[in-house]
C-alpha atoms as a printed R data frame, in Angstrom:
    type eleno elety resid chain resno       x       y       z
1   ATOM     1    CA   MET     A     1  -6.897 -18.300  29.854
2   ATOM     2    CA   ALA     A     2  -6.856 -17.690  26.226
3   ATOM     3    CA   GLU     A     3  -4.389 -15.181  24.766
4   ATOM     4    CA   LYS     A     4  -5.409 -11.871  24.211
5   ATOM     5    CA   VAL     A     5  -5.317 -10.739  20.444
6   ATOM     6    CA   ILE     A     6  -6.342  -6.887  19.643
7   ATOM     7    CA   VAL     A     7  -7.974  -7.408  15.860
8   ATOM     8    CA   GLY     A     8  -7.714  -3.626  13.874
9   ATOM     9    CA   MET     A     9 -11.216  -3.670  12.913
10  ATOM    10    CA   SER     A    10 -12.072  -0.339  10.242
11  ATOM    11    CA   GLY     A    11 -15.463  -1.512  10.072
12  ATOM    12    CA   GLY     A    12 -15.140  -3.639   6.690
13  ATOM    13    CA   VAL     A    13 -15.775  -6.793   6.191
14  ATOM    14    CA   ASP     A    14 -12.354  -8.435   6.139
15  ATOM    15    CA   SER     A    15 -11.357  -7.416   9.378
16  ATOM    16    CA   SER     A    16 -14.871  -8.230  11.289
17  ATOM    17    CA   VAL     A    17 -14.329 -11.779   9.735
18  ATOM    18    CA   ALA     A    18 -10.634 -11.772  10.473
19  ATOM    19    CA   ALA     A    19 -12.265 -10.947  14.535
20  ATOM    20    CA   LEU     A    20 -15.121 -13.239  14.185
21  ATOM    21    CA   LEU     A    21 -12.737 -16.369  13.080
22  ATOM    22    CA   LEU     A    22 -10.102 -15.593  15.870
23  ATOM    23    CA   LYS     A    23 -13.085 -15.524  18.587
24  ATOM    24    CA   ARG     A    24 -14.156 -18.969  17.087
25  ATOM    25    CA   GLN     A    25 -10.716 -19.973  17.691
26  ATOM    26    CA   GLY     A    26 -10.791 -19.397  21.138
27  ATOM    27    CA   TRP     A    27  -9.033 -16.184  21.211
28  ATOM    28    CA   ASP     A    28  -9.599 -13.359  23.944
29  ATOM    29    CA   VAL     A    29 -10.671 -10.968  21.219
30  ATOM    30    CA   VAL     A    30 -10.407  -7.514  21.545
31  ATOM    31    CA   GLY     A    31 -11.320  -5.104  18.364
32  ATOM    32    CA   LEU     A    32  -9.512  -1.699  17.888
33  ATOM    33    CA   PHE     A    33 -10.754   0.982  15.619
34  ATOM    34    CA   MET     A    34  -7.942   3.247  14.327
35  ATOM    35    CA   LYS     A    35  -8.869   7.080  13.571
36  ATOM    36    CA   ASN     A    36  -5.743   7.593  11.198
37  ATOM    37    CA   TRP     A    37  -6.747  11.167  10.008
38  ATOM    38    CA   GLU     A    38  -8.549  14.195  11.207
39  ATOM    39    CA   ASP     A    39  -7.528  17.131   8.701
40  ATOM    40    CA   ASP     A    40 -11.113  17.949   7.044
41  ATOM    41    CA   ASP     A    41 -12.702  14.718   7.948
42  ATOM    42    CA   ASP     A    42 -16.555  15.052   7.243
43  ATOM    43    CA   ASP     A    43 -18.705  12.583   5.276
44  ATOM    44    CA   GLN     A    44 -18.763  13.807   2.036
45  ATOM    45    CA   TYR     A    45 -15.488  12.443   1.477
46  ATOM    46    CA   CYS     A    46 -14.293  10.599   4.443
47  ATOM    47    CA   SER     A    47 -16.069   7.721   5.890
48  ATOM    48    CA   THR     A    48 -14.828   7.409   9.245
49  ATOM    49    CA   ARG     A    49 -17.704   8.015  11.090
50  ATOM    50    CA   GLN     A    50 -19.687   5.171   9.221
51  ATOM    51    CA   ASP     A    51 -16.775   3.097   9.771
52  ATOM    52    CA   LEU     A    52 -16.702   3.304  13.158
53  ATOM    53    CA   ILE     A    53 -20.137   2.797  13.403
54  ATOM    54    CA   ASP     A    54 -20.273  -0.533  11.033
55  ATOM    55    CA   ALA     A    55 -16.859  -1.870  13.318
56  ATOM    56    CA   ALA     A    56 -19.037  -1.553  16.534
57  ATOM    57    CA   ALA     A    57 -22.110  -2.901  14.951
58  ATOM    58    CA   ALA     A    58 -20.006  -6.279  13.688
59  ATOM    59    CA   ALA     A    59 -18.363  -6.232  17.130
60  ATOM    60    CA   ASP     A    60 -21.593  -6.045  18.875
61  ATOM    61    CA   VAL     A    61 -22.645  -9.496  16.563
62  ATOM    62    CA   ILE     A    62 -19.340 -10.899  17.332
63  ATOM    63    CA   GLY     A    63 -19.337 -10.643  20.899
64  ATOM    64    CA   VAL     A    64 -16.112  -8.812  21.428
65  ATOM    65    CA   PRO     A    65 -15.751  -5.327  23.066
66  ATOM    66    CA   LEU     A    66 -14.489  -2.522  20.407
67  ATOM    67    CA   GLU     A    67 -12.298   0.434  21.568
68  ATOM    68    CA   ALA     A    68 -10.952   3.810  19.556
69  ATOM    69    CA   VAL     A    69  -7.760   4.923  19.347
70  ATOM    70    CA   ASN     A    70  -6.471   8.054  17.630
71  ATOM    71    CA   PHE     A    71  -3.494   7.901  15.434
72  ATOM    72    CA   ALA     A    72  -3.588  11.014  13.830
73  ATOM    73    CA   ALA     A    73  -1.154  12.861  15.084
74  ATOM    74    CA   GLU     A    74   1.922   9.509  14.491
75  ATOM    75    CA   TYR     A    75  -0.009   9.253  10.960
76  ATOM    76    CA   LYS     A    76   0.396  13.284  10.285
77  ATOM    77    CA   GLU     A    77   4.139  12.789  11.076
78  ATOM    78    CA   ARG     A    78   5.131   9.727   9.867
79  ATOM    79    CA   VAL     A    79   3.178   8.855   6.659
80  ATOM    80    CA   PHE     A    80   1.881  12.228   5.352
81  ATOM    81    CA   ALA     A    81   4.565  14.436   5.681
82  ATOM    82    CA   ASP     A    82   6.638  11.899   3.631
83  ATOM    83    CA   PHE     A    83   3.622  11.528   1.179
84  ATOM    84    CA   LEU     A    84   3.960  15.591   0.560
85  ATOM    85    CA   ARG     A    85   8.112  15.373   0.424
86  ATOM    86    CA   GLU     A    86   7.768  13.005  -1.901
87  ATOM    87    CA   TYR     A    87   5.245  14.523  -4.235
88  ATOM    88    CA   SER     A    88   7.209  17.769  -3.968
89  ATOM    89    CA   ALA     A    89  10.451  16.327  -4.755
90  ATOM    90    CA   GLY     A    90   8.259  14.755  -8.235
91  ATOM    91    CA   ARG     A    91   8.264  11.548  -7.236
92  ATOM    92    CA   THR     A    92   4.760   9.130  -6.776
93  ATOM    93    CA   PRO     A    93   4.732   7.881  -3.088
94  ATOM    94    CA   ASN     A    94   2.697   4.779  -1.755
95  ATOM    95    CA   PRO     A    95   1.292   5.985   1.451
96  ATOM    96    CA   ASP     A    96  -0.295   2.372   2.237
97  ATOM    97    CA   VAL     A    97   2.967   0.876   2.665
98  ATOM    98    CA   LEU     A    98   4.135   3.661   4.932
99  ATOM    99    CA   CYS     A    99   0.905   3.560   6.586
100 ATOM   100    CA   ASN     A   100   1.554  -0.458   7.217
101 ATOM   101    CA   ALA     A   101   5.203  -0.128   8.348
102 ATOM   102    CA   GLU     A   102   4.681   3.030  10.670
103 ATOM   103    CA   ILE     A   103   0.899   3.094  11.929
104 ATOM   104    CA   LYS     A   104  -1.058  -0.558  11.673
105 ATOM   105    CA   PHE     A   105   2.331  -2.998  12.323
106 ATOM   106    CA   LYS     A   106   4.396  -0.089  14.822
107 ATOM   107    CA   ALA     A   107   1.974   2.420  16.365
108 ATOM   108    CA   PHE     A   108  -1.074  -0.172  16.431
109 ATOM   109    CA   LEU     A   109   1.153  -3.206  17.492
110 ATOM   110    CA   ASP     A   110   3.136  -1.026  20.423
111 ATOM   111    CA   HIS     A   111  -0.481   0.073  22.114
112 ATOM   112    CA   ALA     A   112  -1.927  -3.225  21.545
113 ATOM   113    CA   LEU     A   113   1.288  -4.747  23.478
114 ATOM   114    CA   ARG     A   114   0.789  -2.287  26.268
115 ATOM   115    CA   LEU     A   115  -2.803  -3.381  26.529
116 ATOM   116    CA   GLY     A   116  -1.221  -6.889  27.147
117 ATOM   117    CA   ALA     A   117  -1.735  -8.970  23.787
118 ATOM   118    CA   GLY     A   118   0.366 -11.322  22.945
119 ATOM   119    CA   LYS     A   119  -0.431 -10.661  19.408
120 ATOM   120    CA   ILE     A   120  -2.460  -8.479  17.070
121 ATOM   121    CA   ALA     A   121  -4.408  -9.136  13.358
122 ATOM   122    CA   THR     A   122  -6.140  -7.516  10.438
123 ATOM   123    CA   GLY     A   123  -8.444  -8.423   7.956
124 ATOM   124    CA   HIS     A   124  -5.155  -8.274   5.376
125 ATOM   125    CA   TYR     A   125  -4.774 -10.889   2.399
126 ATOM   126    CA   ALA     A   126  -1.672 -12.521   3.130
127 ATOM   127    CA   ARG     A   127  -0.208 -15.437   5.787
128 ATOM   128    CA   VAL     A   128   3.059 -15.492   8.117
129 ATOM   129    CA   ARG     A   129   4.697 -19.023   8.062
130 ATOM   130    CA   GLU     A   130   7.505 -19.879  10.619
131 ATOM   131    CA   ARG     A   131  10.268 -21.904   8.852
132 ATOM   132    CA   ASP     A   132  13.886 -22.776  10.606
133 ATOM   133    CA   SER     A   133  12.532 -19.955  13.891
134 ATOM   134    CA   ARG     A   134  12.050 -17.364  10.925
135 ATOM   135    CA   PHE     A   135   9.322 -15.694   9.602
136 ATOM   136    CA   GLU     A   136   8.290 -15.803   6.321
137 ATOM   137    CA   LEU     A   137   5.683 -13.494   4.793
138 ATOM   138    CA   ILE     A   138   3.250 -15.341   2.159
139 ATOM   139    CA   ARG     A   139   1.100 -14.270  -0.809
140 ATOM   140    CA   GLY     A   140  -2.725 -14.334   0.445
141 ATOM   141    CA   ALA     A   141  -4.716 -17.554  -0.932
142 ATOM   142    CA   ASP     A   142  -6.817 -15.140  -3.205
143 ATOM   143    CA   PRO     A   143  -4.415 -14.008  -6.141
144 ATOM   144    CA   GLY     A   144  -6.851 -11.142  -6.818
145 ATOM   145    CA   LYS     A   145  -6.543  -9.743  -3.164
146 ATOM   146    CA   ASP     A   146  -3.343 -10.581  -2.255
147 ATOM   147    CA   GLN     A   147  -1.739  -7.719  -0.268
148 ATOM   148    CA   SER     A   148   1.711  -8.815   0.239
149 ATOM   149    CA   TYR     A   149   3.050  -5.951  -1.715
150 ATOM   150    CA   PHE     A   150   1.924  -3.574   0.768
151 ATOM   151    CA   LEU     A   151   3.420  -5.539   3.717
152 ATOM   152    CA   HIS     A   152   6.988  -5.948   2.051
153 ATOM   153    CA   ARG     A   153   8.172  -3.829   4.895
154 ATOM   154    CA   LEU     A   154   7.193  -5.492   7.704
155 ATOM   155    CA   ASN     A   155  10.480  -7.135  10.063
156 ATOM   156    CA   GLN     A   156  11.027 -10.506  11.986
157 ATOM   157    CA   ALA     A   157   9.821  -9.108  15.017
158 ATOM   158    CA   GLN     A   158   6.389  -7.424  13.881
159 ATOM   159    CA   LEU     A   159   5.261 -10.976  11.776
160 ATOM   160    CA   ALA     A   160   6.233 -12.832  14.997
161 ATOM   161    CA   ARG     A   161   3.306 -10.882  16.477
162 ATOM   162    CA   VAL     A   162   0.854 -10.737  13.658
163 ATOM   163    CA   LEU     A   163  -1.766 -12.751  12.403
164 ATOM   164    CA   PHE     A   164  -3.674 -12.488   9.289
165 ATOM   165    CA   PRO     A   165  -6.798 -14.803   9.500
166 ATOM   166    CA   VAL     A   166  -8.380 -14.281   6.015
167 ATOM   167    CA   GLY     A   167  -5.244 -15.109   4.536
168 ATOM   168    CA   GLY     A   168  -6.096 -18.520   3.489
169 ATOM   169    CA   LEU     A   169  -9.789 -17.654   2.388
170 ATOM   170    CA   LYS     A   170 -11.035 -16.317  -0.616
171 ATOM   171    CA   LYS     A   171 -13.219 -13.128  -0.881
172 ATOM   172    CA   SER     A   172 -15.962 -14.940  -1.650
173 ATOM   173    CA   GLU     A   173 -15.690 -17.227   1.269
174 ATOM   174    CA   VAL     A   174 -15.201 -14.072   3.207
175 ATOM   175    CA   ARG     A   175 -18.507 -12.762   2.541
176 ATOM   176    CA   ARG     A   176 -20.148 -15.970   3.038
177 ATOM   177    CA   ILE     A   177 -18.758 -16.476   6.564
178 ATOM   178    CA   ALA     A   178 -19.951 -12.777   7.418
179 ATOM   179    CA   LEU     A   179 -23.349 -13.438   5.784
180 ATOM   180    CA   GLU     A   180 -23.611 -16.487   7.658
181 ATOM   181    CA   ALA     A   181 -22.518 -15.246  10.712
182 ATOM   182    CA   GLY     A   182 -25.295 -12.156  10.390
183 ATOM   183    CA   LEU     A   183 -22.815  -9.737  10.150
184 ATOM   184    CA   PRO     A   184 -24.150  -6.457   9.021
185 ATOM   185    CA   ASN     A   185 -21.306  -5.586   6.966
186 ATOM   186    CA   HIS     A   186 -21.071  -8.703   5.090
187 ATOM   187    CA   ALA     A   187 -21.657  -6.944   1.422
188 ATOM   188    CA   LYS     A   188 -20.078  -3.166   2.076
189 ATOM   189    CA   LYS     A   189 -18.209  -2.400  -0.682
190 ATOM   190    CA   ASP     A   190 -14.287  -2.139  -0.391
191 ATOM   191    CA   SER     A   191 -12.685   0.780   0.284
192 ATOM   192    CA   THR     A   192  -9.982   2.202  -2.612
193 ATOM   193    CA   GLY     A   193  -7.241   4.785  -2.752
194 ATOM   194    CA   ILE     A   194  -5.690   6.242   0.227
195 ATOM   195    CA   CYS     A   195  -7.232   6.774   3.237
196 ATOM   196    CA   PHE     A   196  -6.949  10.151   4.070
197 ATOM   197    CA   ILE     A   197  -8.104  11.432   0.629
198 ATOM   198    CA   GLY     A   198 -11.372   8.746   0.601
199 ATOM   199    CA   GLU     A   199 -13.522   9.683  -2.661
200 ATOM   200    CA   ARG     A   200 -12.210  13.090  -3.278
201 ATOM   201    CA   PRO     A   201 -10.606  14.153  -6.434
202 ATOM   202    CA   PHE     A   202  -7.049  13.627  -6.225
203 ATOM   203    CA   ARG     A   203  -5.840  17.077  -7.668
204 ATOM   204    CA   GLU     A   204  -8.555  18.731  -5.496
205 ATOM   205    CA   PHE     A   205  -6.902  17.468  -2.517
206 ATOM   206    CA   LEU     A   206  -2.974  17.963  -3.272
207 ATOM   207    CA   ASN     A   207  -4.021  21.495  -4.228
208 ATOM   208    CA   ARG     A   208  -4.380  22.058  -0.476
209 ATOM   209    CA   TYR     A   209  -1.011  21.252   0.508
210 ATOM   210    CA   LEU     A   210   1.444  21.621  -2.494
211 ATOM   211    CA   PRO     A   211   1.872  24.964  -4.308
212 ATOM   212    CA   HIS     A   212   1.187  25.433  -8.054
213 ATOM   213    CA   ALA     A   213   4.458  25.540  -9.964
214 ATOM   214    CA   PRO     A   214   3.337  25.540 -13.620
215 ATOM   215    CA   GLY     A   215   5.817  24.909 -16.680
216 ATOM   216    CA   PRO     A   216   6.619  23.407 -19.945
217 ATOM   217    CA   ILE     A   217   5.474  19.831 -20.976
218 ATOM   218    CA   VAL     A   218   7.777  18.907 -23.932
219 ATOM   219    CA   THR     A   219   8.619  15.945 -26.388
220 ATOM   220    CA   PRO     A   220  11.608  14.245 -26.289
221 ATOM   221    CA   ASP     A   221  12.842  16.221 -28.964
222 ATOM   222    CA   GLY     A   222  12.556  19.645 -26.840
223 ATOM   223    CA   ARG     A   223   9.303  20.709 -28.352
224 ATOM   224    CA   ARG     A   224   6.813  22.745 -26.509
225 ATOM   225    CA   VAL     A   225   3.579  21.191 -26.956
226 ATOM   226    CA   GLY     A   226   1.738  22.535 -23.255
227 ATOM   227    CA   GLU     A   227   2.353  23.734 -19.985
228 ATOM   228    CA   HIS     A   228   1.563  21.517 -17.173
229 ATOM   229    CA   ILE     A   229  -0.002  22.803 -13.507
230 ATOM   230    CA   GLY     A   230   2.892  21.576 -11.533
231 ATOM   231    CA   LEU     A   231   4.748  18.234 -11.582
232 ATOM   232    CA   ALA     A   232   3.795  16.968  -8.467
233 ATOM   233    CA   PHE     A   233   0.003  16.430 -10.340
234 ATOM   234    CA   TYR     A   234   1.406  13.868 -12.559
235 ATOM   235    CA   THR     A   235   2.715  10.262 -12.352
236 ATOM   236    CA   ILE     A   236   4.894   8.217 -14.697
237 ATOM   237    CA   GLY     A   237   2.579   6.799 -17.718
238 ATOM   238    CA   GLN     A   238   0.003   8.963 -16.889
239 ATOM   239    CA   ARG     A   239  -2.696   9.510 -19.812
240 ATOM   240    CA   LYS     A   240  -6.075  11.212 -18.760
241 ATOM   241    CA   GLY     A   241  -5.815  14.594 -17.446
242 ATOM   242    CA   ILE     A   242  -2.491  15.883 -19.047
243 ATOM   243    CA   GLY     A   243  -4.877  18.166 -21.339
244 ATOM   244    CA   LEU     A   244  -3.178  17.565 -24.916
245 ATOM   245    CA   GLY     A   245  -5.246  16.222 -27.499
246 ATOM   246    CA   GLY     A   246  -4.989  16.447 -31.194
247 ATOM   247    CA   ALA     A   247  -3.968  13.738 -33.877
248 ATOM   248    CA   GLY     A   248  -2.346  10.324 -33.323
249 ATOM   249    CA   GLU     A   249  -1.761   8.112 -30.614
250 ATOM   250    CA   PRO     A   250  -2.794   9.507 -27.142
251 ATOM   251    CA   TRP     A   251  -0.183  11.093 -24.865
252 ATOM   252    CA   TYR     A   252   1.618   9.763 -22.294
253 ATOM   253    CA   VAL     A   253   3.797  11.261 -19.085
254 ATOM   254    CA   ALA     A   254   7.272   9.886 -19.616
255 ATOM   255    CA   ALA     A   255   9.918  11.827 -17.345
256 ATOM   256    CA   LYS     A   256   8.951  14.453 -15.065
257 ATOM   257    CA   ASP     A   257  12.871  17.007 -14.500
258 ATOM   258    CA   VAL     A   258  12.388  18.784 -10.991
259 ATOM   259    CA   PRO     A   259  15.389  21.251 -11.827
260 ATOM   260    CA   SER     A   260  14.033  22.363 -15.344
261 ATOM   261    CA   ASN     A   261  10.245  22.308 -14.098
262 ATOM   262    CA   THR     A   262   9.717  20.210 -17.344
263 ATOM   263    CA   LEU     A   263   7.105  17.350 -17.887
264 ATOM   264    CA   THR     A   264   8.248  15.079 -20.587
265 ATOM   265    CA   VAL     A   265   5.425  13.170 -22.921
266 ATOM   266    CA   VAL     A   266   5.295  10.852 -25.680
267 ATOM   267    CA   GLN     A   267   2.868   9.582 -27.954
268 ATOM   268    CA   GLY     A   268   1.600   5.731 -27.586
269 ATOM   269    CA   HIS     A   269   1.434   3.221 -24.666
270 ATOM   270    CA   ASP     A   270   4.418   1.527 -25.751
271 ATOM   271    CA   HIS     A   271   7.153   4.022 -26.640
272 ATOM   272    CA   PRO     A   272  10.128   3.404 -25.522
273 ATOM   273    CA   LEU     A   273  10.761   6.025 -22.879
274 ATOM   274    CA   LEU     A   274   8.211   4.272 -21.123
275 ATOM   275    CA   MET     A   275   9.670   1.270 -21.486
276 ATOM   276    CA   LYS     A   276  12.544   0.239 -18.687
277 ATOM   277    CA   PRO     A   277  15.018  -2.718 -18.612
278 ATOM   278    CA   THR     A   278  16.381  -1.710 -15.368
279 ATOM   279    CA   LEU     A   279  15.590   0.222 -12.331
280 ATOM   280    CA   ALA     A   280  17.431   1.152  -9.056
281 ATOM   281    CA   ALA     A   281  15.922   1.392  -5.660
282 ATOM   282    CA   LEU     A   282  16.891   2.733  -2.331
283 ATOM   283    CA   ASP     A   283  16.168   2.032   1.362
284 ATOM   284    CA   ALA     A   284  15.911  -1.645   0.750
285 ATOM   285    CA   SER     A   285  13.720  -3.668   3.713
286 ATOM   286    CA   TRP     A   286  14.085  -7.330   3.563
287 ATOM   287    CA   VAL     A   287  11.608  -9.687   5.598
288 ATOM   288    CA   ALA     A   288  13.975 -12.213   6.843
289 ATOM   289    CA   GLY     A   289  16.261  -9.027   8.480
290 ATOM   290    CA   GLU     A   290  19.370  -7.337   7.354
291 ATOM   291    CA   ALA     A   291  20.811  -9.839   5.156
292 ATOM   292    CA   PRO     A   292  19.361  -9.270   1.559
293 ATOM   293    CA   PRO     A   293  18.312 -12.297  -0.349
294 ATOM   294    CA   VAL     A   294  20.774 -14.173  -2.582
295 ATOM   295    CA   ARG     A   295  21.634 -12.605  -5.865
296 ATOM   296    CA   SER     A   296  19.653 -14.815  -7.773
297 ATOM   297    CA   ARG     A   297  16.400 -14.500 -10.073
298 ATOM   298    CA   HIS     A   298  13.135 -13.860  -9.020
299 ATOM   299    CA   GLY     A   299   9.480 -12.209  -9.455
300 ATOM   300    CA   ALA     A   300   9.130  -8.709  -9.138
301 ATOM   301    CA   LYS     A   301   6.202  -6.328  -8.896
302 ATOM   302    CA   THR     A   302   6.961  -2.532  -9.727
303 ATOM   303    CA   ARG     A   303   2.955  -1.657  -8.754
304 ATOM   304    CA   TYR     A   304   0.108  -3.599  -6.681
305 ATOM   305    CA   ARG     A   305  -1.861  -6.264  -8.823
306 ATOM   306    CA   GLN     A   306   0.924  -6.290 -11.561
307 ATOM   307    CA   ALA     A   307   1.835  -9.922 -12.584
308 ATOM   308    CA   ASP     A   308   5.012 -10.934 -11.698
309 ATOM   309    CA   ALA     A   309   7.703 -10.196 -13.613
310 ATOM   310    CA   ALA     A   310  11.511 -12.209 -13.924
311 ATOM   311    CA   CYS     A   311  14.133 -10.411 -13.005
312 ATOM   312    CA   THR     A   312  17.679 -10.671 -11.199
313 ATOM   313    CA   LEU     A   313  18.445  -8.740  -8.196
314 ATOM   314    CA   ALA     A   314  21.938  -7.525  -9.951
315 ATOM   315    CA   ARG     A   315  23.574  -5.546  -7.175
316 ATOM   316    CA   VAL     A   316  22.784  -5.149  -3.615
317 ATOM   317    CA   GLU     A   317  25.010  -2.259  -1.628
318 ATOM   318    CA   ASN     A   318  24.422   0.207   1.456
319 ATOM   319    CA   GLY     A   319  20.537  -0.157   1.147
320 ATOM   320    CA   GLU     A   320  20.645   0.116  -2.724
321 ATOM   321    CA   ILE     A   321  19.591  -2.323  -5.185
322 ATOM   322    CA   THR     A   322  19.808  -2.744  -9.094
323 ATOM   323    CA   VAL     A   323  16.757  -5.023 -10.502
324 ATOM   324    CA   ASP     A   324  17.238  -6.256 -13.817
325 ATOM   325    CA   PHE     A   325  14.317  -7.378 -15.782
326 ATOM   326    CA   ALA     A   326  14.086 -10.269 -18.831
327 ATOM   327    CA   GLU     A   327  11.634  -8.098 -20.381
328 ATOM   328    CA   SER     A   328  11.215  -4.231 -20.191
329 ATOM   329    CA   GLN     A   329   8.404  -2.996 -17.655
330 ATOM   330    CA   TRP     A   330   6.110  -0.223 -18.504
331 ATOM   331    CA   ALA     A   331   6.027   2.672 -16.773
332 ATOM   332    CA   VAL     A   332   8.354   2.056 -13.460
333 ATOM   333    CA   THR     A   333   7.622   4.907 -11.561
334 ATOM   334    CA   PRO     A   334   9.946   6.858  -8.846
335 ATOM   335    CA   GLY     A   335   8.638   6.654  -5.211
336 ATOM   336    CA   GLN     A   336   6.778   3.535  -5.717
337 ATOM   337    CA   SER     A   337   7.999   0.537  -4.238
338 ATOM   338    CA   VAL     A   338   9.737  -3.008  -6.220
339 ATOM   339    CA   VAL     A   339   8.728  -6.133  -4.288
340 ATOM   340    CA   LEU     A   340  10.845  -9.203  -4.970
341 ATOM   341    CA   TYR     A   341   9.424 -12.456  -4.829
342 ATOM   342    CA   ASP     A   342  10.306 -16.145  -4.357
343 ATOM   343    CA   ALA     A   343   7.510 -17.886  -5.700
344 ATOM   344    CA   GLU     A   344   4.697 -17.334  -3.001
345 ATOM   345    CA   VAL     A   345   7.101 -15.743  -0.477
346 ATOM   346    CA   CYS     A   346   7.504 -12.064  -0.610
347 ATOM   347    CA   LEU     A   347  11.362 -11.180   0.268
348 ATOM   348    CA   GLY     A   348  10.947  -7.724   0.619
349 ATOM   349    CA   GLY     A   349  11.590  -4.882  -1.149
350 ATOM   350    CA   ALA     A   350  12.831  -1.014  -1.882
351 ATOM   351    CA   ILE     A   351  11.549   2.564  -3.371
352 ATOM   352    CA   ILE     A   352  12.381   2.874  -6.895
353 ATOM   353    CA   ALA     A   353  14.579   5.507  -7.326
């Protein structure tokens, strides 16, 4: 009998083609639509209802059953609560990283195993390679779509169960396959942003959950130049929405001091306070297991879509790391992830402190 695989089908073209390819390869494919958010889930900003319709239409063409499962409670407890805590502490979290680790490859994987599946699959642009009885997380073949950055907290047990059918393809190839197969979502626009915010304005969303605590906006020498609406509503490197004009170069957020509720701004994209030669990070997670990579030179990203920056893993101690860069990095942001690579292999990463 064919081995059973549960494919997370979001209604997008990537996960639909993932299911299609596995079906063609002879797997016993079941699609699973995950609903991760319920609060104010309406058609104005959230596309959950339409996404489910699109997933069902694609599953019908492929010829696989589609089930829907509600992970909203798990998402709120494991991802959203952490998201609010981080913003309240003045940091800028990346909920997609936590969602992958806690929902898509934990709650979803556990659910799939209960349904008797040996594997799960998603439409992520990444690859898994087995070498010397260990599993490696490899970048997606399309450099413009590679999503290994968001998957860097996956462990050996998870990678052993995961398939990424489109990881070796370019996005243009995925759309071509979908078109030729008659999938109704072959030209559907890619989703962007954080799933529980949808297309709504970010500040409008945070307003509902975080209190306003106005405070001073100052320059590095302490000169007051304005008032912010609350530190949670700003991030390092931010240019728009600060509310400062005047002569000279544009203003950028350079630092947030939570105890004094002070926002520090500088003028100029390349101001020294925006350039960091080193960073410290916490809660390190290594794909290969508990042992960190050998201390040596690597490539690192401090944000998605950033080119790899040459670096040295200078310190590893009790889950904390220090990364030294060959060239200073712009707007290194607490709460975001620093992810390390050895060529095409994603080694893991940690949360920038």
